[in-house]
Every structure is written in C-alpha cells, then in structure tokens.
N, CA, C and O atoms as a DFTB+ gen file, in Angstrom:
600 C
 N C O
     1  1     -11.271      11.126     -27.375
     2  2     -10.028      10.564     -26.335
     3  2     -10.607      11.470     -25.126
     4  3      -9.955      12.509     -25.017
     5  1     -11.620      11.356     -24.222
     6  2     -12.065      12.168     -23.248
     7  2     -11.540      11.723     -21.955
     8  3     -11.376      12.516     -21.027
     9  1     -11.229      10.271     -21.858
    10  2     -10.723       9.383     -20.986
    11  2      -9.266       9.223     -21.098
    12  3      -8.853       8.194     -20.562
    13  1      -8.303      10.033     -21.701
    14  2      -7.015       9.527     -22.411
    15  2      -5.961      10.061     -20.990
    16  3      -4.929       9.427     -20.771
    17  1      -6.280      11.049     -20.254
    18  2      -5.151      11.128     -19.203
    19  2      -5.468      10.053     -17.907
    20  3      -4.710       9.471     -17.130
    21  1      -7.089      10.076     -18.065
    22  2      -6.912       9.152     -17.117
    23  2      -6.452       7.606     -16.729
    24  3      -6.121       7.017     -15.700
    25  1      -6.622       7.271     -18.174
    26  2      -6.222       6.167     -18.731
    27  2      -4.501       6.073     -18.267
    28  3      -3.813       5.143     -17.846
    29  1      -4.256       7.299     -18.528
    30  2      -2.569       7.664     -18.042
    31  2      -2.147       7.446     -16.411
    32  3      -1.104       7.147     -15.830
    33  1      -3.409       7.733     -16.034
    34  2      -3.330       7.703     -14.412
    35  2      -3.244       6.523     -13.923
    36  3      -2.734       6.615     -12.806
    37  1      -3.490       5.429     -14.193
    38  2      -3.588       3.911     -14.477
    39  2      -2.424       3.659     -13.519
    40  3      -2.639       3.487     -12.319
    41  1      -1.095       3.632     -14.078
    42  2       0.156       3.227     -13.767
    43  2       0.459       3.672     -12.470
    44  3       0.943       2.992     -11.565
    45  1       0.144       4.854     -12.436
    46  2       0.733       5.665     -11.493
    47  2      -0.467       5.329     -10.209
    48  3      -0.243       5.619      -9.034
    49  1      -1.512       4.795     -10.591
    50  2      -2.388       4.099      -9.058
    51  2      -1.775       3.247      -8.711
    52  3      -1.435       3.145      -7.532
    53  1      -1.423       2.306      -9.710
    54  2      -0.823       1.142      -8.978
    55  2       0.395       1.132      -8.199
    56  3       0.518       0.221      -7.381
    57  1       1.444       2.108      -8.329
    58  2       2.228       2.247      -7.537
    59  2       1.932       3.219      -6.479
    60  3       2.843       3.264      -5.651
    61  1       1.264       3.759      -6.314
    62  2       0.532       4.391      -5.565
    63  2      -0.141       3.771      -4.087
    64  3      -0.075       4.163      -2.922
    65  1      -0.783       2.664      -4.719
    66  2      -1.442       1.578      -4.029
    67  2      -0.894       0.869      -3.282
    68  3      -1.367       0.489      -2.211
    69  1       0.392       0.525      -3.811
    70  2       1.197      -0.243      -3.176
    71  2       1.951       0.430      -2.147
    72  3       2.313      -0.197      -1.152
    73  1       2.308       2.069      -2.352
    74  2       2.713       2.707      -1.144
    75  2       1.688       2.835      -0.325
    76  3       2.041       2.597       0.830
    77  1       0.507       3.123      -0.426
    78  2      -0.519       3.134       0.590
    79  2      -0.860       2.130       1.094
    80  3      -1.834       2.237       1.839
    81  1      -0.352       0.985       0.962
    82  2      -1.053      -0.491       1.146
    83  2      -1.001      -0.391       2.774
    84  3      -2.092      -0.667       3.271
    85  1      -0.122      -0.105       3.592
    86  2      -0.099       0.363       4.515
    87  2      -0.851       1.286       5.265
    88  3      -1.076       0.982       6.437
    89  1      -1.335       2.468       4.783
    90  2      -2.227       3.020       5.680
    91  2      -3.818       2.320       5.471
    92  3      -4.796       2.653       6.140
    93  1      -3.817       1.499       4.613
    94  2      -5.126       0.809       4.681
    95  2      -5.185      -0.286       5.769
    96  3      -6.180      -0.338       6.493
    97  1      -4.215      -1.126       5.915
    98  2      -4.229      -1.713       6.674
    99  2      -4.000      -1.170       8.199
   100  3      -4.230      -1.899       9.164
   101  1      -3.541       0.138       8.331
   102  2      -3.799       0.910       9.393
   103  2      -5.611       1.499       9.819
   104  3      -6.076       2.075      10.802
   105  1      -6.099       1.096       8.778
   106  2      -7.528       1.980       9.085
   107  2      -8.342       0.746       8.997
   108  3      -7.828      -0.333       8.705
   109  1     -10.108       0.947       9.345
   110  2     -10.570       0.168       9.591
   111  2     -11.339      -0.678       8.425
   112  3     -12.368      -1.346       8.515
   113  1     -10.643      -0.470       7.498
   114  2     -11.309      -1.487       6.175
   115  2      -9.857      -2.116       6.057
   116  3      -8.700      -1.819       6.356
   117  1     -10.730      -3.406       5.306
   118  2     -10.208      -4.130       4.639
   119  2      -9.432      -4.116       3.243
   120  3     -10.032      -3.238       2.624
   121  1      -8.588      -4.530       2.543
   122  2      -8.045      -4.250       1.210
   123  2      -9.371      -4.119       0.208
   124  3      -9.606      -3.214      -0.592
   125  1     -10.359      -5.597       0.573
   126  2     -11.570      -6.035      -0.427
   127  2     -12.085      -4.242      -0.012
   128  3     -11.780      -3.315      -0.763
   129  1     -12.688      -4.086       0.969
   130  2     -13.071      -2.780       0.878
   131  2     -12.865      -1.836       0.325
   132  3     -13.639      -1.180      -0.372
   133  1     -11.517      -1.605       0.631
   134  2     -10.977      -0.664      -0.010
   135  2     -11.427      -0.369      -1.268
   136  3     -12.086       0.603      -1.638
   137  1     -10.821      -1.713      -2.167
   138  2     -10.904      -1.622      -3.239
   139  2     -12.477      -1.315      -4.039
   140  3     -12.685      -0.973      -5.203
   141  1     -13.407      -1.572      -2.971
   142  2     -15.109      -1.268      -3.520
   143  2     -15.303       0.174      -3.305
   144  3     -15.939       0.853      -4.112
   145  1     -14.733       0.696      -2.159
   146  2     -14.784       2.133      -1.959
   147  2     -14.051       2.687      -3.066
   148  3     -14.666       3.637      -3.551
   149  1     -12.999       2.448      -3.623
   150  2     -12.553       3.118      -4.874
   151  2     -12.982       2.851      -6.414
   152  3     -12.470       3.299      -7.440
   153  1     -14.116       1.955      -6.243
   154  2     -14.587       1.722      -7.459
   155  2     -15.712       2.811      -7.412
   156  3     -16.223       2.866      -8.530
   157  1     -16.257       3.644      -6.600
   158  2     -16.847       4.698      -6.364
   159  2     -16.641       6.096      -6.648
   160  3     -17.373       7.081      -6.549
   161  1     -15.208       5.891      -7.105
   162  2     -14.227       7.278      -6.641
   163  2     -14.255       7.729      -8.134
   164  3     -14.344       6.821      -8.960
   165  1     -14.193       8.942      -8.565
   166  2     -13.439       9.102     -10.215
   167  2     -12.598      10.774      -9.717
   168  3     -13.033      11.771      -9.142
   169  1     -11.502      10.477     -10.175
   170  2     -10.631      11.766     -10.479
   171  2     -10.808      12.822     -11.359
   172  3     -11.110      12.630     -12.537
   173  1     -10.585      14.326     -10.704
   174  2     -10.373      14.810     -12.103
   175  2      -9.520      15.963     -11.636
   176  3      -9.384      15.885     -10.415
   177  1      -8.866      17.054     -12.174
   178  2      -8.144      17.500     -12.103
   179  2      -8.507      19.459     -12.216
   180  3      -8.562      19.876     -13.372
   181  1      -8.622      20.010     -11.628
   182  2      -9.114      21.029     -11.247
   183  2      -8.110      22.253     -12.113
   184  3      -6.949      21.896     -12.312
   185  1      -8.416      23.322     -12.503
   186  2      -7.329      24.277     -13.473
   187  2      -5.979      23.452     -14.147
   188  3      -4.814      23.842     -14.069
   189  1      -6.385      22.400     -14.723
   190  2      -5.656      21.784     -15.693
   191  2      -4.750      22.147     -16.685
   192  3      -3.907      21.414     -17.201
   193  1      -5.143      24.225     -17.109
   194  2      -3.985      24.635     -17.876
   195  2      -3.024      24.953     -17.249
   196  3      -2.020      25.262     -17.891
   197  1      -2.993      24.984     -16.089
   198  2      -2.343      25.547     -14.787
   199  2      -1.471      24.851     -14.105
   200  3      -1.077      25.583     -13.197
   201  1      -0.801      23.519     -14.037
   202  2       0.308      22.869     -13.278
   203  2       0.545      23.350     -12.355
   204  3       0.658      22.763     -11.278
   205  1       0.700      24.711     -12.565
   206  2       1.378      24.981     -10.551
   207  2      -0.004      25.120      -9.735
   208  3      -0.009      24.991      -8.511
   209  1      -1.216      25.399     -10.494
   210  2      -2.275      25.574      -9.884
   211  2      -3.086      24.766      -9.598
   212  3      -3.800      24.622      -8.606
   213  1      -2.924      24.046     -10.806
   214  2      -3.830      22.434     -10.802
   215  2      -3.914      21.957      -9.523
   216  3      -3.099      22.241      -8.645
   217  1      -5.070      21.090      -9.347
   218  2      -4.942      19.787      -8.212
   219  2      -5.935      18.900      -8.788
   220  3      -6.992      19.289      -9.285
   221  1      -5.513      17.559      -8.694
   222  2      -6.119      16.263      -8.347
   223  2      -6.948      16.243      -7.285
   224  3      -6.514      16.354      -6.139
   225  1      -8.386      16.082      -7.599
   226  2      -9.464      16.136      -6.869
   227  2     -10.256      14.823      -6.902
   228  3     -10.582      14.529      -8.052
   229  1     -10.544      14.196      -6.230
   230  2     -11.515      12.867      -5.855
   231  2     -13.128      12.805      -6.148
   232  3     -13.696      13.223      -5.139
   233  1     -13.875      12.513      -6.949
   234  2     -15.271      12.958      -6.485
   235  2     -15.612      11.905      -5.726
   236  3     -15.588      10.799      -6.264
   237  1     -15.901      11.988      -4.681
   238  2     -16.363      10.961      -3.543
   239  2     -18.085      10.963      -3.219
   240  3     -18.543      10.459      -2.194
   241  1     -18.807      11.519      -4.116
   242  2     -20.243      11.644      -3.964
   243  2     -20.788      10.328      -3.789
   244  3     -21.497       9.981      -2.845
   245  1     -20.355       9.495      -4.917
   246  2     -20.434       7.797      -4.966
   247  2     -20.654       6.858      -3.779
   248  3     -21.444       5.953      -3.514
   249  1     -19.432       7.565      -3.068
   250  2     -18.729       6.345      -1.743
   251  2     -20.149       6.108      -0.986
   252  3     -20.122       4.959      -0.545
   253  1     -21.190       6.648      -0.712
   254  2     -22.161       6.476       0.099
   255  2     -22.904       5.072      -0.343
   256  3     -23.161       4.196       0.484
   257  1     -23.208       4.965      -1.708
   258  2     -23.755       4.363      -2.339
   259  2     -23.186       2.964      -1.842
   260  3     -23.987       2.076      -1.549
   261  1     -21.777       2.745      -1.738
   262  2     -20.985       1.576      -1.569
   263  2     -21.219       1.060      -0.040
   264  3     -21.562      -0.100       0.190
   265  1     -21.049       1.816       0.758
   266  2     -20.809       1.613       2.167
   267  2     -22.080       0.855       2.366
   268  3     -21.905      -0.248       1.848
   269  1     -22.843       0.906       2.691
   270  2     -23.828      -0.199       3.089
   271  2     -23.340      -1.926       2.273
   272  3     -23.991      -2.822       2.809
   273  1     -22.753      -2.250       1.595
   274  2     -22.431      -3.039       0.911
   275  2     -21.007      -3.646       1.393
   276  3     -20.471      -4.718       1.115
   277  1     -20.662      -2.759       2.072
   278  2     -19.429      -3.340       2.828
   279  2     -19.364      -4.380       3.845
   280  3     -18.405      -5.047       4.232
   281  1     -20.817      -4.377       4.260
   282  2     -21.233      -5.653       5.137
   283  2     -21.082      -6.696       4.379
   284  3     -20.621      -7.723       4.877
   285  1     -21.304      -6.664       3.534
   286  2     -22.007      -7.975       2.708
   287  2     -20.722      -8.995       2.041
   288  3     -20.802     -10.174       1.693
   289  1     -19.445      -7.995       2.010
   290  2     -18.028      -8.667       1.688
   291  2     -17.730      -9.731       2.378
   292  3     -17.757      -9.765       3.608
   293  1     -17.438     -10.632       1.678
   294  2     -16.559     -11.946       2.756
   295  2     -15.488     -11.222       3.667
   296  3     -14.778     -10.394       3.096
   297  1     -15.316     -11.409       4.839
   298  2     -14.110     -11.210       6.079
   299  2     -12.885     -12.653       5.986
   300  3     -13.014     -13.818       6.362
   301  1     -11.933     -12.068       5.438
   302  2     -10.797     -13.251       5.525
   303  2     -11.140     -14.167       4.191
   304  3     -12.011     -13.996       3.338
   305  1     -10.373     -14.959       4.292
   306  2     -10.180     -16.126       3.639
   307  2     -11.277     -17.138       3.323
   308  3     -11.328     -18.251       3.847
   309  1     -12.307     -16.588       2.268
   310  2     -13.472     -17.170       1.904
   311  2     -14.655     -17.455       3.403
   312  3     -15.392     -18.440       3.441
   313  1     -14.620     -16.534       4.373
   314  2     -15.083     -16.302       5.542
   315  2     -16.904     -15.722       4.629
   316  3     -17.055     -15.359       3.463
   317  1     -17.622     -15.814       5.374
   318  2     -19.032     -15.470       5.375
   319  2     -19.045     -13.995       5.276
   320  3     -18.019     -13.469       5.706
   321  1     -20.017     -13.138       4.783
   322  2     -20.467     -11.964       4.841
   323  2     -20.653     -11.389       6.510
   324  3     -21.168     -12.128       7.349
   325  1     -20.274     -10.294       6.787
   326  2     -20.695     -10.079       8.035
   327  2     -21.848      -9.124       7.743
   328  3     -21.793      -8.282       6.846
   329  1     -22.968      -9.312       8.604
   330  2     -24.114      -8.763       8.803
   331  2     -24.497      -7.831       9.775
   332  3     -24.342      -8.136      10.957
   333  1     -24.896      -6.917       9.519
   334  2     -25.685      -6.068      10.980
   335  2     -26.400      -6.600      11.191
   336  3     -27.071      -7.182      10.338
   337  1     -26.695      -6.685      12.988
   338  2     -27.746      -7.317      13.291
   339  2     -29.091      -6.665      13.167
   340  3     -30.112      -7.351      13.221
   341  1     -29.136      -5.108      12.969
   342  2     -30.203      -4.557      12.709
   343  2     -30.532      -3.906      11.160
   344  3     -30.999      -2.807      10.857
   345  1     -30.136      -4.930      10.402
   346  2     -30.006      -4.641       8.888
   347  2     -31.313      -4.880       8.292
   348  3     -31.417      -4.620       7.093
   349  1     -32.506      -5.408       9.024
   350  2     -34.215      -5.639       8.841
   351  2     -33.965      -6.542       7.688
   352  3     -34.861      -6.543       6.844
   353  1     -33.022      -7.251       7.485
   354  2     -33.443      -8.153       6.413
   355  2     -32.337      -9.347       6.687
   356  3     -31.646      -9.333       7.705
   357  1     -32.239     -10.317       5.750
   358  2     -31.479     -11.243       6.055
   359  2     -31.012     -11.938       4.338
   360  3     -31.943     -11.962       3.534
   361  1     -30.184     -12.254       4.042
   362  2     -29.629     -13.029       3.179
   363  2     -29.413     -12.212       2.096
   364  3     -29.259     -10.994       2.009
   365  1     -29.434     -13.386       1.024
   366  2     -28.861     -12.705      -0.188
   367  2     -30.148     -11.198      -0.950
   368  3     -30.059     -10.095      -1.490
   369  1     -31.034     -12.015      -0.564
   370  2     -32.586     -11.296      -1.423
   371  2     -32.580      -9.974      -0.878
   372  3     -32.918      -9.130      -1.708
   373  1     -32.252      -9.453       0.452
   374  2     -32.364      -8.549       1.134
   375  2     -31.015      -7.641       0.612
   376  3     -30.878      -6.461       0.934
   377  1     -30.183      -8.273      -0.122
   378  2     -28.636      -7.165      -0.018
   379  2     -28.823      -6.812      -1.620
   380  3     -28.261      -5.830      -2.105
   381  1     -29.657      -7.690      -2.402
   382  2     -29.826      -7.429      -3.886
   383  2     -31.049      -6.630      -3.838
   384  3     -31.321      -6.091      -4.911
   385  1     -31.879      -6.409      -2.847
   386  2     -33.096      -5.610      -2.929
   387  2     -32.467      -4.174      -2.549
   388  3     -32.908      -3.089      -2.929
   389  1     -31.198      -4.415      -1.612
   390  2     -31.100      -2.738      -1.077
   391  2     -29.960      -2.475      -2.167
   392  3     -29.749      -1.267      -2.272
   393  1     -29.227      -3.198      -2.943
   394  2     -28.805      -3.052      -4.096
   395  2     -29.132      -2.154      -5.168
   396  3     -28.571      -1.174      -5.658
   397  1     -30.174      -2.758      -5.387
   398  2     -31.357      -2.401      -6.598
   399  2     -32.347      -1.082      -5.837
   400  3     -33.312      -0.762      -6.532
   401  1     -32.227      -0.460      -4.764
   402  2     -32.819       0.687      -4.164
   403  2     -34.317       0.012      -3.852
   404  3     -35.196       0.791      -3.485
   405  1     -34.526      -0.905      -3.938
   406  2     -35.774      -1.859      -3.315
   407  2     -36.053      -2.016      -2.145
   408  3     -37.096      -2.633      -1.932
   409  1     -35.306      -1.566      -1.032
   410  2     -35.164      -2.006       0.313
   411  2     -36.027      -0.940       1.388
   412  3     -35.844      -0.904       2.605
   413  1     -36.869      -0.213       0.728
   414  2     -38.159       0.010       1.562
   415  2     -37.770       1.040       2.598
   416  3     -38.179       1.034       3.759
   417  1     -36.815       2.058       1.992
   418  2     -36.431       3.286       3.140
   419  2     -35.645       4.237       2.002
   420  3     -35.432       3.878       0.844
   421  1     -35.259       5.539       2.588
   422  2     -34.236       5.941       1.601
   423  2     -33.267       5.706       1.496
   424  3     -32.807       4.760       2.136
   425  1     -32.334       6.592       0.476
   426  2     -30.763       5.690       0.103
   427  2     -29.986       5.907       1.217
   428  3     -29.249       5.078       1.751
   429  1     -30.186       7.145       1.579
   430  2     -29.170       7.189       3.117
   431  2     -29.596       6.493       4.287
   432  3     -29.068       6.792       5.358
   433  1     -30.508       5.573       4.238
   434  2     -30.812       5.258       5.815
   435  2     -29.705       4.177       6.127
   436  3     -29.231       4.029       7.253
   437  1     -29.377       3.513       5.135
   438  2     -28.368       2.449       5.475
   439  2     -26.769       2.717       5.516
   440  3     -25.901       1.851       5.627
   441  1     -26.563       4.242       5.392
   442  2     -25.218       4.239       5.581
   443  2     -24.691       4.476       6.685
   444  3     -25.388       5.253       7.337
   445  1     -23.680       4.129       7.250
   446  2     -22.982       4.342       8.538
   447  2     -22.001       5.587       8.213
   448  3     -20.938       5.560       7.592
   449  1     -22.611       6.603       8.766
   450  2     -21.801       7.993       8.876
   451  2     -20.711       7.885       8.834
   452  3     -20.029       8.315       7.903
   453  1     -20.200       7.192       9.983
   454  2     -18.719       6.928      10.463
   455  2     -17.853       6.703       9.583
   456  3     -16.971       7.468       9.192
   457  1     -18.218       5.029       9.051
   458  2     -17.208       4.632       7.681
   459  2     -17.308       5.097       6.535
   460  3     -16.728       4.554       5.595
   461  1     -18.347       6.608       6.320
   462  2     -18.333       7.277       5.173
   463  2     -17.442       8.152       5.280
   464  3     -16.651       8.272       4.345
   465  1     -17.301       9.148       6.642
   466  2     -16.299      10.192       6.696
   467  2     -15.071       9.334       6.841
   468  3     -14.279       9.837       6.044
   469  1     -14.493       8.330       7.414
   470  2     -13.361       7.945       7.116
   471  2     -12.983       7.184       5.497
   472  3     -11.893       7.218       4.926
   473  1     -14.334       6.479       4.987
   474  2     -13.639       6.475       3.390
   475  2     -13.130       7.367       2.832
   476  3     -12.105       7.307       2.152
   477  1     -14.077       8.708       3.152
   478  2     -13.615       9.894       2.168
   479  2     -12.396      10.633       2.571
   480  3     -11.679      11.283       1.810
   481  1     -12.189      10.419       4.212
   482  2     -10.954      11.143       4.778
   483  2      -9.526      10.137       4.099
   484  3      -8.365      10.531       3.988
   485  1     -10.046       8.844       3.741
   486  2      -8.744       8.300       3.632
   487  2      -8.825       8.208       1.909
   488  3      -7.737       7.841       1.465
   489  1      -9.777       8.434       0.913
   490  2      -9.566       8.665      -0.347
   491  2      -8.976      10.097      -0.684
   492  3      -8.359      10.184      -1.746
   493  1      -9.090      11.147       0.048
   494  2      -8.434      12.185       0.032
   495  2      -6.876      12.097       0.457
   496  3      -6.028      12.634      -0.255
   497  1      -6.643      11.641       1.233
   498  2      -4.974      11.015       1.410
   499  2      -4.818      10.523       0.529
   500  3      -3.803      10.938      -0.030
   501  1      -5.443       9.570      -0.121
   502  2      -5.289       9.018      -1.199
   503  2      -4.437       9.922      -2.458
   504  3      -3.342       9.714      -2.981
   505  1      -5.454      10.993      -2.672
   506  2      -5.366      11.342      -3.797
   507  2      -4.411      12.339      -3.562
   508  3      -3.679      12.587      -4.519
   509  1      -4.186      13.138      -2.261
   510  2      -2.761      13.687      -2.139
   511  2      -1.567      12.940      -2.707
   512  3      -0.729      13.259      -3.551
   513  1      -1.747      11.880      -2.003
   514  2      -0.794      10.888      -2.301
   515  2      -0.420      10.822      -3.907
   516  3       0.606      11.282      -4.407
   517  1      -1.280      10.277      -4.464
   518  2      -0.913      10.550      -5.804
   519  2      -0.926      11.409      -7.027
   520  3      -0.877      11.206      -8.240
   521  1      -1.003      12.351      -6.310
   522  2      -0.489      13.729      -6.988
   523  2       0.666      14.155      -6.584
   524  3       1.499      14.768      -7.252
   525  1       0.721      13.864      -5.593
   526  2       2.176      14.088      -5.511
   527  2       3.545      13.103      -6.040
   528  3       4.709      13.415      -6.290
   529  1       2.955      12.034      -6.071
   530  2       3.639      11.130      -6.714
   531  2       3.736      11.024      -8.220
   532  3       4.437      10.192      -8.795
   533  1       2.838      12.097      -8.924
   534  2       3.051      12.161     -10.158
   535  2       4.143      13.675     -10.264
   536  3       4.778      13.923     -11.289
   537  1       4.173      14.216      -9.501
   538  2       4.907      15.312      -9.711
   539  2       6.128      14.956      -9.510
   540  3       6.902      15.328     -10.392
   541  1       6.760      14.120      -8.307
   542  2       7.929      13.676      -8.126
   543  2       8.609      12.852      -9.325
   544  3       9.797      12.739      -9.626
   545  1       7.151      12.177     -10.058
   546  2       7.714      11.550     -11.431
   547  2       7.712      12.107     -12.710
   548  3       7.989      11.529     -13.761
   549  1       7.348      13.390     -12.532
   550  2       7.959      14.341     -13.891
   551  2       6.476      14.222     -14.527
   552  3       6.334      14.985     -15.483
   553  1       5.158      13.315     -14.169
   554  2       4.326      13.270     -15.291
   555  2       3.063      13.841     -14.932
   556  3       2.053      13.238     -15.296
   557  1       2.933      15.051     -14.188
   558  2       1.988      15.912     -13.319
   559  2       1.701      16.471     -14.778
   560  3       0.733      16.151     -15.467
   561  1       2.655      17.315     -15.112
   562  2       2.439      18.580     -16.496
   563  2       2.006      17.737     -17.594
   564  3       1.349      18.406     -18.392
   565  1       2.105      16.706     -17.886
   566  2       1.575      15.932     -18.944
   567  2       0.479      15.818     -18.654
   568  3      -0.390      16.087     -19.482
   569  1       0.141      15.360     -17.324
   570  2      -1.375      14.556     -17.469
   571  2      -2.281      15.920     -17.395
   572  3      -3.410      15.941     -17.885
   573  1      -1.692      17.079     -16.732
   574  2      -2.610      18.376     -16.716
   575  2      -2.878      18.550     -18.214
   576  3      -3.953      18.251     -18.736
   577  1      -1.844      19.044     -18.857
   578  2      -1.802      19.201     -20.677
   579  2      -3.047      18.343     -21.097
   580  3      -3.918      18.977     -21.694
   581  1      -3.327      16.714     -20.840
   582  2      -4.050      16.138     -21.513
   583  2      -5.680      16.715     -20.789
   584  3      -6.558      17.339     -21.385
   585  1      -5.678      16.432     -19.904
   586  2      -6.891      16.921     -19.060
   587  2      -7.187      18.048     -19.455
   588  3      -8.396      18.250     -19.567
   589  1      -6.235      19.205     -19.817
   590  2      -7.193      20.536     -20.394
   591  2      -7.417      20.268     -21.802
   592  3      -8.286      20.958     -22.333
   593  1      -6.914      19.552     -22.400
   594  2      -7.554      19.390     -23.533
   595  2      -8.954      18.305     -24.084
   596  3      -9.365      18.198     -25.239
   597  1      -9.422      17.666     -22.971
   598  2     -10.610      16.831     -22.797
   599  2     -11.838      17.744     -22.935
   600  3     -12.971      17.275     -22.828
C-alpha cells in the first residue's frame, strides 16, 4: 500500500481544485493547461513522523517536460492548437517527435523558462493551500501517519 496516503489525498485535491480555480483563471494558464501541468506533479510529505513539522511538498521536476506541450493544446472550445512561430516544425508529426524526444535538440531547448517558473510557483501555491486545507479538515495527521508507514 505504498500509494495509500496519496489515494486519500484525491478527495482533498478535488475540493482545493475548486477553491483554487479563481487563482488559475487569474494566471496565464487555462484550466486545460493547468490540468496538464498537474499531471507532471507528484506530492510527498517530508518528515511525516511529526505532523507538526511535516510538510507537503510538490515534486516539480517533470513540469519542464510538459511546458512545450502547452502550445499544442486546443484553445477555447474546439479551437485549433496554438503554435509558436519559431517552433522549428509544423503539424502533428513535429509535436509527436518532440514529445518522443526525437526533436533534434536537447530536451530543454523548447522550454519557455517564464512559463516554467510561473507553473512551478503556481504549483507551490497550490501545495500550500492543499496542506492548509488538510490541516483545517483534521486530515493532516492521518495522512502523515499513513505516509510514515509507506
């Protein structure tokens, strides 16, 4: 049951997602882009043996891998994907090659550093809000206990 405490986090995340939606709407990211960003985030609890000192942390290392894909998401209801004019390729095959790492450059070449910083900062805000929510709901100690057992 190594993911047991993370499974317990799912319900709280849905509630915080609703509360955090205004923050997303005020950011440079659409809800769809935010959803993609969050697929690259994993949560962990540091020092779970002591709930008073424990901290929910987000592993944001993989966000850089999804940032280039944000430009390939449809914008609005059924709109075409936005493309950067300097993307070095066009169409579906370029996006697939890039996603597979066959794009002929180093992995970080297509990462928009400003978007990466914004996404990481927003994830950190979300993580803080999630931990606060868990503490207010009285679920933090139970999650810490389960995390310390995994």
